[in-house]
C-alpha positions as CSV (number, residue, x, y, z in Angstrom):
1,M,20.3,-20.7,12.5
2,R,21.8,-18.3,15.0
3,R,21.8,-15.0,13.1
4,V,19.0,-13.4,11.1
5,V,19.2,-10.2,9.1
6,I,16.0,-8.4,8.3
7,A,16.3,-5.9,5.4
8,G,13.8,-3.2,6.3
9,A,12.6,-2.1,9.7
10,A,9.1,-1.0,8.8
11,T,5.9,-2.9,9.4
12,A,6.8,-6.2,7.6
13,G,10.3,-6.3,9.0
14,L,9.2,-5.6,12.6
15,S,6.4,-8.1,12.3
16,A,8.9,-10.7,11.2
17,A,11.2,-9.9,14.1
18,R,8.4,-10.2,16.6
19,A,7.3,-13.5,15.1
20,L,10.8,-14.9,15.3
21,R,10.9,-14.2,19.1
22,Q,7.4,-15.5,19.6
23,A,8.4,-18.7,17.8
24,G,11.3,-19.3,20.2
25,F,14.2,-17.9,18.2
26,D,16.8,-16.7,20.7
27,G,19.6,-15.8,18.3
28,R,20.8,-12.5,16.9
29,I,18.4,-10.4,14.9
30,Q,19.7,-7.3,13.0
31,L,17.3,-5.0,11.2
32,V,18.8,-2.8,8.5
33,D,17.1,0.5,7.6
34,S,18.2,3.9,6.3
35,E,15.7,5.7,8.5
36,P,17.3,6.3,12.0
37,A,14.1,7.1,13.9
38,S,11.6,4.8,15.5
39,P,9.0,3.1,13.3
40,Y,5.7,4.8,12.5
41,R,2.2,4.1,11.3
42,R,2.6,4.7,7.5
43,P,-1.1,4.9,6.6
44,E,-1.3,8.1,8.6
45,V,1.1,9.9,6.2
46,S,-1.6,10.7,3.8
47,K,-4.3,11.0,6.5
48,G,-3.6,12.6,9.9
49,I,-0.1,13.9,9.2
50,L,-1.1,15.7,6.0
51,E,-4.2,17.2,7.5
52,G,-2.3,18.2,10.7
53,R,-4.6,16.3,13.1
54,I,-1.6,14.4,14.5
55,D,2.1,15.2,14.7
56,E,5.3,13.3,14.3
57,T,5.3,12.2,18.0
58,T,1.8,10.7,17.7
59,I,2.5,8.7,14.6
60,R,5.6,7.0,15.9
61,T,5.4,3.7,17.7
62,P,7.9,2.7,20.4
63,W,10.9,0.6,19.4
64,P,10.3,-2.9,20.8
65,D,13.1,-3.0,23.3
66,D,11.8,-6.2,24.8
67,L,12.7,-8.2,21.7
68,G,16.5,-7.7,21.9
69,L,16.8,-6.4,18.3
70,E,19.8,-4.6,16.8
71,L,19.0,-1.6,14.5
72,V,21.7,-1.0,11.8
73,T,21.1,2.5,10.4
74,A,22.5,2.3,6.9
75,S,21.5,2.0,3.3
76,L,21.3,-1.5,1.8
77,R,23.8,-1.9,-1.1
78,H,24.2,-5.6,-2.0
79,V,23.5,-9.2,-1.1
80,D,25.8,-12.1,-1.8
81,L,23.4,-15.1,-1.7
82,G,26.3,-17.6,-2.0
83,A,28.4,-16.1,0.8
84,R,25.3,-15.3,2.9
85,T,26.2,-11.7,3.5
86,V,24.4,-8.3,3.2
87,V,26.3,-5.1,2.6
88,A,24.8,-1.9,4.0
89,D,27.0,1.1,3.4
90,A,30.4,0.1,4.8
91,V,29.1,-2.7,7.0
92,T,29.0,-6.4,6.0
93,L,26.5,-8.5,7.8
94,P,26.7,-12.3,7.7
95,Y,23.4,-14.2,8.0
96,D,22.0,-17.7,8.5
97,G,18.6,-16.5,7.6
98,L,17.5,-13.3,5.7
99,V,14.1,-11.6,5.6
100,V,13.7,-9.1,2.7
101,A,11.2,-6.5,3.8
102,T,12.3,-3.3,2.0
103,G,8.8,-2.2,0.9
104,S,8.2,0.0,-2.1
105,V,9.1,3.5,-3.2
106,A,7.3,6.1,-5.3
107,R,7.5,5.5,-9.0
108,P,10.0,8.0,-10.4
109,S,8.4,11.2,-11.7
110,P,8.9,11.9,-15.4
111,F,8.3,15.6,-14.8
112,Q,10.6,18.6,-14.1
113,Q,11.6,18.8,-10.5
114,L,10.4,22.0,-9.0
115,G,9.7,23.4,-5.5
116,N,6.3,22.4,-4.1
117,V,6.1,19.2,-6.3
118,F,5.8,16.2,-4.1
119,S,5.5,12.4,-3.9
120,L,4.0,11.0,-0.8
121,R,5.6,7.8,0.7
122,S,7.4,8.7,3.9
123,L,6.8,10.6,7.1
124,D,9.2,13.3,5.8
125,D,7.2,13.6,2.6
126,G,4.0,14.1,4.6
127,M,5.5,16.6,7.0
128,R,6.9,18.7,4.1
129,M,3.7,18.6,2.1
130,H,1.6,19.6,5.1
131,Q,3.7,22.7,5.6
132,A,3.4,23.5,1.9
133,L,-0.4,23.1,1.9
134,A,-0.7,25.7,4.6
135,G,0.5,28.4,2.2
136,A,-1.2,27.1,-1.0
137,Q,-4.4,27.8,-2.7
138,R,-4.4,25.5,-5.8
139,L,-3.4,21.8,-5.7
140,V,-3.1,19.6,-8.8
141,L,-3.0,15.9,-8.2
142,I,-1.5,13.8,-11.0
143,G,-3.1,10.4,-10.5
144,G,-6.5,9.6,-9.0
145,G,-5.7,6.4,-7.1
146,F,-6.2,5.7,-3.4
147,I,-3.5,8.1,-2.2
148,G,-4.5,10.8,-4.7
149,L,-8.1,10.8,-3.7
150,E,-7.2,10.8,0.0
151,V,-5.1,13.8,-0.5
152,A,-7.9,15.5,-2.5
153,A,-10.2,15.0,0.5
154,V,-7.7,16.5,2.9
155,A,-6.9,19.4,0.7
156,R,-10.6,20.3,0.3
157,K,-11.1,20.2,4.0
158,L,-8.2,22.7,4.3
159,G,-9.9,25.0,1.8
160,L,-7.8,24.5,-1.3
161,H,-9.0,24.5,-4.9
162,V,-8.3,20.9,-6.0
163,T,-7.9,19.3,-9.5
164,V,-7.3,15.6,-10.0
165,V,-5.9,14.6,-13.4
166,E,-6.5,10.8,-14.1
167,A,-5.4,9.0,-17.2
168,A,-8.1,6.4,-16.9
169,E,-11.7,7.0,-17.8
170,V,-12.8,6.4,-14.2
171,P,-10.8,7.0,-10.9
172,L,-9.9,3.6,-9.4
173,G,-11.7,1.9,-12.2
174,H,-8.9,-0.7,-12.6
175,A,-9.2,-1.6,-8.9
176,L,-12.9,-1.2,-8.1
177,G,-14.7,-1.1,-11.4
178,A,-16.7,1.5,-13.1
179,D,-19.7,1.6,-10.7
180,F,-17.5,2.1,-7.6
181,G,-15.2,4.5,-9.4
182,E,-18.0,6.7,-10.7
183,H,-19.5,6.7,-7.2
184,L,-16.2,8.0,-5.7
185,A,-15.8,10.6,-8.5
186,A,-19.3,11.9,-7.7
187,L,-18.4,12.0,-4.0
188,H,-15.5,14.3,-4.7
189,R,-17.2,16.4,-7.3
190,D,-20.0,17.1,-4.9
191,R,-17.5,18.6,-2.5
192,G,-15.9,20.8,-5.1
193,V,-13.0,18.7,-6.4
194,K,-12.5,19.0,-10.2
195,I,-11.8,15.6,-11.7
196,L,-10.4,15.3,-15.2
197,C,-10.5,11.7,-16.5
198,G,-9.0,10.3,-19.6
199,R,-6.4,13.1,-19.6
200,M,-2.6,13.0,-19.8
201,V,-0.1,15.4,-18.2
202,S,2.6,16.7,-20.6
203,G,4.6,18.8,-18.2
204,I,5.0,20.7,-14.9
205,H,6.2,24.4,-15.3
206,G,7.6,27.1,-13.1
207,A,10.6,29.2,-12.3
208,G,12.1,27.4,-9.3
209,T,8.6,26.7,-7.8
210,V,5.7,25.1,-9.6
211,E,3.3,27.5,-11.3
212,S,1.2,25.3,-13.7
213,V,0.6,21.9,-15.1
214,S,0.0,21.3,-18.8
215,L,-2.1,18.6,-20.3
216,A,-1.6,16.8,-23.6
217,D,-4.7,18.4,-25.0
218,G,-3.3,21.9,-24.5
219,T,-5.0,22.7,-21.2
220,H,-3.0,24.6,-18.6
221,L,-3.9,24.2,-14.9
222,P,-2.6,26.9,-12.5
223,A,-1.0,25.3,-9.5
224,D,1.1,26.3,-6.5
225,I,1.4,22.8,-5.2
226,V,1.5,19.4,-7.1
227,L,1.3,15.8,-5.9
228,V,2.7,13.2,-8.4
229,S,0.8,10.1,-7.3
230,I,1.5,7.6,-10.2
231,G,2.0,4.5,-8.2
232,S,5.0,2.8,-6.6
233,V,7.6,0.2,-7.4
234,P,9.2,-2.4,-5.2
235,A,12.4,-1.3,-3.4
236,V,14.8,-3.8,-5.1
237,G,17.6,-1.6,-6.3
238,W,20.0,-3.1,-3.8
239,L,19.3,-6.6,-5.2
240,A,20.4,-5.7,-8.8
241,S,23.5,-7.9,-8.7
242,S,21.9,-10.8,-6.8
243,G,20.9,-12.7,-9.9
244,L,17.2,-12.6,-8.8
245,D,14.6,-11.6,-11.4
246,T,13.1,-8.6,-9.5
247,A,11.1,-7.0,-12.3
248,R,7.9,-7.5,-10.4
249,G,9.3,-7.6,-6.9
250,V,11.2,-10.3,-5.0
251,P,10.0,-13.7,-6.6
252,C,8.7,-16.1,-4.0
253,D,6.9,-19.4,-3.8
254,R,3.6,-19.9,-2.0
255,T,5.5,-20.1,1.4
256,C,7.3,-16.7,0.8
257,A,10.6,-18.4,0.3
258,V,12.6,-16.5,-2.3
259,R,13.0,-18.6,-5.5
260,G,16.5,-19.8,-6.2
261,T,17.8,-19.2,-2.7
262,T,18.2,-21.0,0.6
263,D,17.0,-19.5,4.0
264,V,15.8,-16.3,2.4
265,V,12.2,-15.1,2.6
266,A,10.4,-11.9,1.6
267,A,7.3,-10.1,3.0
268,G,5.3,-7.0,2.5
269,D,5.2,-4.6,-0.4
270,V,8.4,-6.0,-2.0
271,A,7.2,-9.7,-2.1
272,H,5.8,-11.1,-5.4
273,W,4.6,-14.4,-4.1
274,Y,2.2,-17.2,-5.4
275,N,-1.0,-16.6,-3.5
276,P,-2.7,-20.0,-3.2
277,L,-6.1,-18.3,-2.7
278,Y,-6.1,-16.7,-6.1
279,Q,-3.7,-19.2,-7.7
280,R,-1.4,-16.6,-9.2
281,H,1.5,-14.4,-8.2
282,V,0.6,-11.1,-6.5
283,R,2.3,-8.2,-4.9
284,V,0.2,-6.4,-2.2
285,E,0.9,-2.9,-0.8
286,H,-1.4,-3.0,2.2
287,W,-0.5,-2.4,5.8
288,T,-2.4,-5.4,7.1
289,N,-0.8,-7.7,4.5
290,A,2.7,-6.5,5.7
291,I,1.8,-7.5,9.3
292,E,0.4,-10.9,8.4
293,Q,3.0,-11.8,5.7
294,G,5.9,-10.7,7.9
295,T,4.7,-13.0,10.6
296,Y,4.3,-16.0,8.2
297,A,7.7,-15.4,6.5
298,A,9.5,-15.5,9.9
299,R,7.8,-18.8,10.8
300,R,8.8,-20.1,7.3
301,L,12.4,-19.2,8.0
302,L,12.2,-21.4,11.2
303,G,10.3,-24.2,9.5
304,K,7.2,-23.6,11.7
305,H,4.9,-22.4,8.9
306,D,1.7,-23.7,7.3
307,P,3.1,-25.7,4.4
308,E,0.0,-24.9,2.3
309,G,1.4,-21.4,1.9
310,F,0.4,-17.9,2.7
311,A,-3.1,-17.6,1.4
312,S,-4.3,-14.0,1.7
313,A,-7.5,-12.1,1.0
314,P,-5.9,-8.7,1.4
315,Y,-7.7,-6.0,3.5
316,F,-7.3,-2.3,2.7
317,W,-8.9,0.9,3.8
318,S,-8.9,4.6,2.8
319,D,-10.4,7.5,4.7
320,Q,-12.2,10.2,2.7
321,Y,-14.5,13.0,4.0
322,G,-14.9,11.2,7.3
323,M,-16.0,8.0,5.5
324,R,-14.0,4.8,5.3
325,L,-13.5,3.0,2.0
326,Q,-12.7,-0.7,2.6
327,S,-12.0,-3.7,0.5
328,V,-11.2,-7.3,1.3
329,G,-9.8,-9.6,-1.4
330,S,-8.6,-8.8,-4.9
331,T,-10.6,-7.6,-7.9
332,T,-8.0,-8.7,-10.5
333,G,-9.7,-10.8,-13.2
334,Y,-13.3,-10.1,-12.0
335,D,-16.0,-10.8,-14.6
336,E,-19.1,-9.6,-12.7
337,T,-20.1,-7.2,-10.0
338,E,-23.1,-7.1,-7.8
339,I,-24.2,-4.0,-5.9
340,L,-25.2,-5.5,-2.6
341,S,-26.5,-2.3,-1.2
342,R,-26.6,1.4,-2.0
343,N,-28.0,4.2,0.3
344,G,-27.1,7.7,-0.5
345,E,-23.3,7.8,-0.4
346,K,-23.0,4.4,1.2
347,L,-22.1,1.6,-1.3
348,L,-21.3,-2.1,-1.0
349,V,-20.2,-4.1,-4.0
350,A,-19.2,-7.7,-4.5
351,Y,-16.8,-8.9,-7.3
352,G,-16.9,-12.4,-8.8
353,R,-14.9,-14.5,-11.2
354,Q,-16.4,-17.5,-12.8
355,G,-19.3,-17.4,-10.3
356,K,-17.0,-17.3,-7.2
357,L,-16.6,-14.3,-4.8
358,I,-13.1,-12.8,-5.0
359,C,-13.6,-9.4,-3.3
360,V,-16.0,-7.1,-1.5
361,A,-15.6,-3.3,-1.3
362,G,-17.7,-0.8,0.6
363,L,-17.9,2.9,1.4
364,D,-19.2,4.0,4.8
365,T,-20.5,0.6,5.6
366,G,-19.0,0.1,9.0
367,T,-18.0,-3.5,9.7
368,T,-20.0,-5.0,6.9
369,V,-17.1,-5.5,4.5
370,M,-15.1,-7.5,7.0
371,S,-18.1,-9.7,7.7
372,Y,-17.6,-11.0,4.1
373,R,-13.9,-11.9,4.6
374,R,-14.6,-15.5,5.4
375,L,-16.7,-15.9,2.2
376,V,-14.0,-14.2,0.2
377,S,-11.4,-16.6,1.7
378,E,-13.6,-19.6,0.9
379,Q,-14.4,-18.2,-2.6
380,A,-18.1,-18.7,-1.9
381,T,-20.5,-18.6,-4.8
382,M,-21.9,-15.3,-5.8
383,D,-25.4,-16.8,-5.1
384,A,-24.3,-17.3,-1.5
385,V,-23.2,-13.7,-1.3
386,R,-26.5,-12.4,-2.7
387,T,-28.3,-14.6,-0.1
388,K,-26.2,-13.1,2.7
389,A,-26.9,-9.6,1.5
390,R,-30.7,-10.2,1.4
391,E,-30.6,-11.6,4.9
392,K,-28.7,-8.5,6.1
393,E,-31.3,-6.2,4.4
394,D,-34.2,-8.2,6.0
395,T,-32.5,-7.9,9.4
396,V,-32.2,-4.1,9.0
397,H,-35.8,-3.6,7.9
398,S,-37.2,-5.8,10.6
């Protein structure tokens, strides 16, 4: 293997490139990406960039010149798995090994495209929306997920009137359960955010620029800026003719090797891999997962990986009103929750399945959530988790 092509030069792709060099690969590494500028810290798009606390120069990270990488600035068009070539615009790149790290894109909006209607995935999205917020008074957020609630917190800090329209009965209920979701909803409502749950948007209206949002029940919400935050989809359009089944992302085995291929791996938001920890296929859109999985996938390409597979208890955080929401693990399939501690707006919750710990989430709990990562990775019993929580409480009170 003398030539590796990495499709995507964001977090997962750069992590893979770095890991290849660290593992001793001295061949040619070409990263293909449509964004010509240097990489940047994507979590800050809905945080510091949107609020204006940091600017474009601060969010960017230096290109790793010491790794001897080649950046091909072009849009990915096609891969020929048999011929081992990637086509990006008019350039054909042969490869001995391929890392697919193209990430995800915003789910296409079903609504009319008007001025001041945004999605929020890239640095450019964040910069444009920040400018629009400066001249706005009323923001409507379609979708009350992690990004939607982060933006709601930023917009309230900037003095806007904010309405969140969420189709589910509880914001983030699918991810964190009813107790945590209601807790977050109360947090926002106490700060003046209007949250409408169990409601569906029927349309966005305006003459050139958005003026209102209509709901299926006939409600009309005045708006001079709208964020459509209805989730994301894996960036797999360029793989349409590859023969791979990419309905849920790039299909991988437990070692991040792409099924039905040779010397092709995937990492980051785009990878739908079998996670040995949870014994099912998952796709994770978290920054830390992109780093860790990109590293593992590179080692897999070189045959220097852990053969047991990439077992991950994903870690995620979200900043809201100066408090950090954190989770480690996955709540999918949970059948019980345990509130480990609650103190004012602070909250710590454990999620179990068949008596085993699968996730811990907390709001404004400092390093406590991460202290449970080992127990999540070991899938400790819920009784062991309760014991640990009592010991922490006893330590605090003593």
